[in-house]
C-alpha positions as CSV (number, residue, x, y, z in Angstrom):
1,M,1.7,-16.9,-17.4
2,R,-0.5,-17.6,-14.3
3,C,-1.2,-13.8,-13.9
4,V,-1.9,-13.5,-16.8
5,C,-4.3,-16.2,-17.4
6,I,-6.1,-14.8,-14.2
7,I,-6.3,-11.5,-15.5
8,L,-7.7,-12.7,-18.8
9,L,-10.5,-14.9,-16.7
10,C,-11.4,-11.8,-14.9
11,F,-12.2,-10.4,-17.7
12,A,-14.3,-13.0,-19.3
13,L,-16.3,-13.4,-15.9
14,R,-16.5,-9.5,-15.9
15,L,-15.6,-9.5,-12.5
16,P,-16.4,-5.8,-10.7
17,L,-13.8,-3.2,-10.6
18,Y,-14.7,-2.3,-7.0
19,A,-12.3,-4.4,-4.8
20,R,-12.1,-4.3,-1.1
21,G,-9.1,-3.8,1.1
22,I,-6.7,-2.4,-1.6
23,P,-4.8,0.9,-0.8
24,L,-6.0,3.4,-2.6
25,D,-2.8,5.4,-2.8
26,S,-1.3,2.5,-4.7
27,V,-3.7,2.8,-7.5
28,Y,-3.6,6.4,-8.0
29,I,-0.3,7.3,-6.9
30,N,3.5,6.1,-8.0
31,T,4.3,3.2,-5.2
32,S,8.0,3.8,-6.1
33,S,8.0,7.6,-5.0
34,A,9.3,9.0,-1.8
35,E,5.8,11.1,-1.5
36,Y,4.1,7.4,-1.3
37,H,6.1,6.2,1.2
38,T,6.1,9.1,3.6
39,L,2.2,8.4,3.5
40,F,3.0,5.0,4.5
41,F,5.1,5.8,7.6
42,T,2.8,8.8,8.4
43,R,-0.2,6.5,8.8
44,L,1.6,3.7,10.5
45,D,2.8,6.2,13.1
46,Y,-0.7,7.5,13.7
47,Y,-1.6,4.0,13.9
48,Q,1.0,3.6,16.7
49,S,0.2,6.6,18.4
50,I,-3.6,5.5,19.1
51,G,-2.4,2.0,20.4
52,A,-2.8,-0.1,17.6
53,Q,-2.1,-3.7,18.1
54,F,-0.4,-5.3,15.1
55,I,-1.7,-8.8,13.9
56,D,-0.1,-10.4,10.8
57,S,0.9,-9.0,7.5
58,G,0.2,-10.4,3.7
59,I,-3.8,-10.1,4.7
60,A,-6.3,-11.0,1.7
61,Y,-9.3,-11.5,3.9
62,A,-10.0,-11.0,7.7
63,A,-13.3,-11.3,10.3
64,W,-14.3,-11.4,13.6
65,L,-15.2,-14.7,14.9
66,N,-16.4,-13.3,18.1
67,G,-15.3,-10.4,20.6
68,K,-11.8,-11.8,21.3
69,E,-11.0,-13.4,18.0
70,V,-10.2,-12.7,14.7
71,I,-9.9,-15.2,11.5
72,Y,-8.1,-14.1,8.5
73,I,-6.4,-15.4,5.4
74,K,-2.5,-15.0,5.0
75,E,-0.8,-15.1,1.5
76,T,2.3,-16.1,0.9
77,G,2.4,-16.1,-3.3
78,T,-0.2,-19.1,-3.9
79,N,0.2,-20.4,-0.4
80,N,-2.7,-19.3,2.0
81,S,-3.1,-19.9,5.4
82,V,-6.3,-19.4,7.2
83,I,-5.6,-18.4,11.0
84,V,-7.8,-18.0,14.1
85,A,-5.9,-15.2,16.5
86,N,-6.7,-14.2,19.8
87,I,-6.5,-10.4,20.6
88,T,-6.1,-11.1,24.3
89,T,-3.4,-13.6,24.6
90,R,-2.1,-12.8,21.1
91,K,-2.0,-16.6,20.2
92,K,-2.4,-17.7,16.5
93,I,-3.2,-21.0,15.4
94,T,-3.3,-22.1,11.7
95,V,-6.6,-23.9,11.3
96,Y,-6.2,-24.7,7.5
97,Q,-3.8,-24.1,4.5
98,F,-4.3,-24.1,0.6
99,K,-2.9,-23.3,-2.6
100,G,-4.5,-20.7,-5.1
101,T,-5.3,-16.9,-5.4
102,V,-8.2,-15.8,-3.1
103,I,-10.9,-14.2,-4.9
104,S,-13.7,-13.6,-1.8
105,A,-14.6,-14.7,1.1
106,R,-17.4,-15.0,4.3
107,T,-17.6,-15.7,7.4
108,A,-20.8,-17.2,9.3
109,G,-22.3,-15.0,12.0
110,N,-21.7,-17.8,14.7
111,G,-18.3,-17.9,14.2
112,L,-18.1,-21.6,13.1
113,Y,-17.6,-21.8,9.5
114,I,-15.6,-19.9,6.8
115,A,-16.6,-20.1,2.9
116,I,-13.7,-18.9,0.6
117,K,-13.8,-18.7,-3.1
118,Y,-10.4,-18.7,-5.0
119,F,-8.6,-19.5,-8.2
120,S,-6.8,-22.8,-8.4
121,T,-3.2,-23.3,-9.4
122,D,-4.4,-24.9,-12.9
123,T,-2.7,-23.6,-16.3
124,I,-5.9,-22.1,-16.5
125,P,-7.4,-21.3,-13.3
126,Q,-10.4,-22.1,-12.5
127,P,-12.7,-20.9,-9.4
128,V,-13.0,-22.9,-6.2
129,L,-15.6,-22.6,-3.7
130,M,-14.9,-24.0,-0.3
131,L,-17.1,-24.6,3.1
132,Y,-14.8,-24.8,6.2
133,D,-15.8,-26.1,9.3
134,I,-13.2,-24.1,11.8
135,K,-13.9,-25.8,14.9
136,K,-14.2,-30.1,13.4
137,K,-11.2,-28.8,10.6
138,K,-13.6,-30.1,8.1
139,S,-13.8,-28.8,4.3
140,K,-16.0,-29.4,1.6
141,I,-15.3,-28.6,-2.1
142,L,-18.5,-27.2,-3.6
143,N,-19.5,-27.1,-7.4
144,T,-19.3,-23.3,-8.8
145,A,-18.8,-22.0,-12.4
146,S,-18.5,-18.1,-11.0
147,A,-15.8,-16.0,-9.4
148,G,-18.4,-13.6,-8.5
149,I,-19.9,-13.7,-4.6
150,D,-22.4,-16.1,-5.5
151,Y,-22.8,-17.6,-1.9
152,S,-23.9,-16.4,1.6
153,F,-24.4,-17.5,5.2
154,S,-27.9,-17.3,6.9
155,H,-28.0,-14.4,9.5
156,D,-27.5,-17.3,12.5
157,G,-24.7,-18.9,10.3
158,N,-26.3,-22.0,10.5
159,L,-27.2,-22.6,6.9
160,F,-25.2,-21.9,3.8
161,Y,-26.5,-20.7,0.3
162,Y,-24.8,-21.1,-3.0
163,R,-25.7,-21.1,-6.9
164,N,-25.1,-24.4,-8.4
165,N,-26.1,-24.2,-12.2
166,N,-29.6,-23.2,-12.5
167,C,-30.5,-23.5,-9.0
168,I,-29.5,-21.9,-5.4
169,I,-28.7,-24.4,-2.8
170,E,-29.0,-24.5,0.6
171,I,-26.5,-26.5,2.8
172,M,-27.0,-27.6,6.7
173,C,-23.5,-26.5,7.7
174,D,-23.1,-29.1,10.3
175,S,-24.3,-32.3,8.3
176,Y,-23.7,-30.7,4.4
177,R,-27.3,-32.0,3.7
178,E,-28.4,-30.3,0.8
179,K,-31.7,-29.2,-1.1
180,E,-32.8,-26.7,-3.7
181,I,-34.4,-23.8,-2.7
182,L,-35.1,-21.4,-5.6
183,C,-34.3,-22.2,-9.5
184,K,-34.2,-20.1,-12.5
185,E,-37.9,-20.5,-13.6
186,K,-39.4,-19.3,-10.4
187,A,-36.6,-16.3,-10.0
188,P,-37.6,-13.3,-11.1
189,Q,-34.1,-12.4,-13.0
190,W,-31.2,-14.9,-13.4
191,D,-27.8,-13.3,-14.4
192,E,-23.9,-14.3,-14.0
193,N,-24.3,-14.1,-10.3
194,T,-27.4,-15.1,-8.0
195,V,-27.5,-15.5,-4.6
196,I,-29.5,-15.2,-1.4
197,C,-29.2,-13.1,1.7
198,D,-30.8,-14.5,4.6
199,Y,-31.5,-11.9,7.7
200,S,-33.8,-13.8,9.7
201,I,-37.4,-12.7,9.2
202,H,-36.0,-11.0,6.1
203,R,-35.0,-12.7,2.7
204,L,-33.6,-11.1,-0.4
205,F,-32.7,-11.9,-3.3
206,L,-30.0,-10.7,-5.8
207,S,-29.2,-11.2,-9.1
208,G,-26.2,-9.3,-11.0
209,T,-22.9,-8.8,-12.2
210,S,-20.1,-6.4,-12.5
211,G,-20.9,-4.1,-9.5
212,N,-24.8,-3.9,-10.4
213,Y,-27.0,-5.9,-8.5
214,D,-30.8,-6.0,-8.2
215,V,-32.2,-6.6,-5.1
216,Y,-35.6,-8.4,-4.3
217,M,-37.9,-9.6,-1.6
218,H,-40.8,-11.8,-1.9
219,I,-43.7,-10.2,-0.5
220,N,-47.6,-11.2,-0.8
221,Q,-46.6,-14.0,-3.4
222,S,-44.8,-12.0,-5.8
223,W,-41.4,-10.5,-6.4
224,K,-40.7,-6.6,-5.4
225,K,-37.5,-5.2,-6.5
226,L,-36.1,-2.9,-3.6
227,F,-33.0,-1.3,-5.0
228,T,-29.7,-1.7,-6.7
229,A,-26.5,-2.3,-4.9
230,I,-23.0,-3.1,-6.1
231,T,-21.9,-5.9,-4.6
232,P,-23.9,-8.6,-2.4
233,A,-20.9,-8.6,0.3
234,E,-22.1,-4.9,1.5
235,I,-25.8,-5.7,2.0
236,F,-27.1,-5.8,5.7
237,V,-30.3,-5.9,7.2
238,A,-30.8,-4.4,10.8
239,D,-34.7,-5.1,11.9
240,T,-36.6,-3.2,8.8
241,T,-33.7,-1.2,7.5
242,A,-31.4,-2.8,4.6
243,F,-27.8,-1.1,4.6
244,Y,-26.3,-0.9,0.9
245,T,-23.4,0.5,-1.2
246,G,-24.3,1.8,-4.5
247,G,-23.3,4.3,-7.0
248,F,-20.4,4.1,-9.5
249,P,-16.5,4.3,-9.0
250,G,-15.2,7.4,-7.3
251,G,-18.9,8.4,-6.4
252,Y,-19.8,5.2,-4.1
253,T,-22.4,5.5,-1.6
254,V,-23.9,4.1,1.6
255,S,-27.8,4.1,1.8
256,L,-30.3,2.8,4.2
257,Y,-33.7,1.4,2.8
258,S,-36.6,0.7,4.7
259,L,-38.1,-2.4,4.2
260,H,-41.3,-1.0,5.5
261,T,-41.8,2.2,3.8
262,G,-39.5,1.8,0.8
263,K,-37.9,5.2,1.7
264,T,-34.4,5.6,0.9
265,Q,-31.6,7.7,3.0
266,K,-28.2,8.4,2.4
267,I,-25.5,8.6,4.6
268,L,-22.5,8.6,2.4
269,S,-21.7,10.1,-0.8
270,G,-18.7,10.6,-3.0
271,S,-16.7,7.7,-1.5
272,F,-13.9,5.4,-3.3
273,N,-13.9,2.6,-1.0
274,P,-17.0,2.3,1.1
275,S,-16.2,-0.9,2.2
276,L,-19.5,-1.5,4.3
277,H,-19.7,-3.7,7.1
278,M,-22.3,-3.9,10.2
279,T,-22.6,-5.4,13.6
280,A,-25.9,-5.7,15.1
281,H,-27.3,-1.8,14.5
282,T,-23.9,-0.5,14.3
283,A,-22.5,0.0,10.5
284,I,-18.9,0.8,9.8
285,F,-17.8,2.3,6.2
286,L,-15.1,4.2,4.9
287,N,-15.3,7.8,3.3
288,N,-12.7,8.0,1.2
289,A,-10.5,5.7,3.7
290,F,-11.6,7.6,6.9
291,I,-13.4,5.1,9.2
292,T,-16.8,6.2,9.8
293,L,-19.4,4.8,12.1
294,F,-23.3,4.7,12.0
295,D,-25.5,3.7,15.0
296,N,-28.9,2.8,13.5
297,S,-30.9,2.7,16.8
298,K,-30.0,6.6,17.6
299,N,-29.5,7.4,13.6
300,K,-26.6,9.0,14.5
301,L,-23.2,9.2,12.5
302,T,-19.9,9.5,14.0
303,P,-16.7,10.7,11.4
304,T,-13.1,9.5,12.8
305,T,-9.8,10.9,11.6
306,V,-8.7,7.2,11.4
307,E,-8.1,5.5,7.9
308,S,-8.1,2.0,6.9
309,D,-8.3,-0.1,3.9
310,E,-11.4,-2.1,4.9
311,A,-12.7,-2.0,8.5
312,L,-14.7,-4.4,10.7
313,I,-16.4,-3.7,14.3
314,S,-16.3,-6.6,16.8
315,P,-19.3,-8.1,18.1
316,D,-19.2,-6.6,21.4
317,L,-18.3,-2.9,19.9
318,F,-15.3,-2.6,21.7
319,S,-12.6,-3.0,18.9
320,I,-11.9,-2.5,15.2
321,A,-10.3,-5.2,12.7
322,S,-8.5,-2.6,10.3
323,T,-6.5,-4.0,7.2
324,L,-4.1,-1.1,6.4
325,Y,-1.3,-1.8,3.6
326,S,-2.4,-5.7,3.8
327,R,-1.6,-5.6,7.4
328,L,-4.3,-6.3,10.0
329,F,-4.3,-4.5,13.3
330,I,-6.8,-4.3,16.2
331,L,-7.7,-0.4,17.2
332,P,-9.4,0.2,20.3
333,I,-13.2,1.8,19.3
334,T,-12.6,4.5,22.4
335,K,-9.5,5.8,20.3
336,V,-11.0,5.6,17.1
337,S,-14.2,7.3,18.0
338,V,-12.8,10.2,19.6
339,L,-11.9,13.5,18.2
340,E,-8.4,14.5,19.8
341,P,-5.6,16.8,19.4
342,Q,-3.2,14.5,17.6
343,G,-6.0,13.6,15.2
344,K,-6.0,17.2,13.9
345,R,-2.3,17.4,13.6
346,Y,-2.8,14.2,11.6
347,L,-4.9,15.3,9.6
348,A,-3.0,18.7,8.8
349,T,0.1,16.7,7.9
350,L,-1.8,14.4,5.4
351,N,-3.3,17.7,3.8
352,S,0.1,18.9,3.1
353,Q,1.6,15.8,1.8
354,Y,-1.5,15.5,-0.5
355,T,-1.4,19.2,-1.8
356,A,2.6,18.2,-2.5
357,I,1.4,15.3,-4.4
358,A,-1.6,17.1,-6.3
359,Q,1.4,19.6,-7.9
360,K,3.8,16.5,-8.6
361,R,2.1,14.9,-11.7
362,S,4.9,12.9,-12.9
363,I,4.0,10.9,-9.8
364,H,0.2,10.5,-10.7
365,S,-0.1,6.8,-11.8
366,S,-3.8,7.1,-13.3
367,P,-5.9,9.2,-15.4
368,Y,-7.9,9.7,-12.5
369,S,-5.6,10.6,-9.9
370,A,-5.9,14.4,-9.6
371,T,-9.8,13.6,-8.9
372,Y,-8.9,10.9,-6.3
373,I,-6.4,13.7,-4.6
374,Q,-9.0,16.4,-4.7
375,Q,-11.5,14.0,-3.3
376,K,-9.2,13.2,-0.3
377,K,-8.5,16.6,0.2
378,A,-12.2,17.6,0.2
379,T,-12.6,15.0,2.9
380,I,-9.8,15.7,5.2
381,A,-11.0,19.6,4.9
382,S,-14.2,18.5,6.4
383,L,-13.0,16.3,9.2
384,L,-10.6,19.2,9.9
385,K,-14.0,21.5,10.4
386,L,-15.0,19.2,13.4
387,F,-12.1,20.4,15.4
């Protein structure tokens, strides 16, 4: 009954259909089939061959706190543990536990705070927004009526923003002091989900719902619309360039928007799961599950042969935290970013497996399975051309 209520609530709130960290094969291929399990073990074997370090399973969310520590939420039914893991010592510390179903989470850039939005365990689940101080082990429940991503941290991590009724509230994370900074009557638009994204000298305003968010910046005493993105969680600013995901299911894109010239540059087209993240000047995203790096300072795109359901690059740029089949791994970036013969063999094996799956329509679990498989094979073919 609880699951039914959550599904109905998602439809009522018109949550976006684009979900992060979900194995795409599980959406389009029958998970009980032998072919699905063959793909599963092929990927895990490849991770082992490139020196992946296994951290944990049952991952609902993960983020870097610094170059040595990751924080993640481990789900066991409706029981959730917030855990900090040191990738050098391999020591794990549970810093908080709560009950509910995780919707989304965001971590402060200074590594001191995490915000989690989840459905309560009530008979009719309600969205709950919690701000947690990792070092002091203090939590604060904030008022929210939406299950959407209507909250964010400032660039330095010291401030937190969230929507409370018809205003956006700014909180000082160390003291919980609050003040209203923008209300409905002074905003350029006010939809179901509204949020401020603060990037030092650039502050963006987002408003929208269901994978369609209009992005504005306040310039010369007026609001200027910049672009439309699919989620507030995948918008980042480096210097005068905004990175964002756009598009539609099966045709998601990653683009760069110049805050100086207003010009747009597309660096990824036609992905089922872009899952954009950014550290300093380096962006990391997924080209139909294949990890791709982009150095904004050099305008350099680096495709790889390594797949992920969600990938995040560490602040020191040495490692990648990758979620695969709800398992969290740490990958050495030197192994991920270099094209080696074993990568070519891995791609050839995947291509053969997807060819067989394309021909066996009885294990296709979606009307769009054929499109997904075709797109996957096209991505693999383009990567094979790099060798």
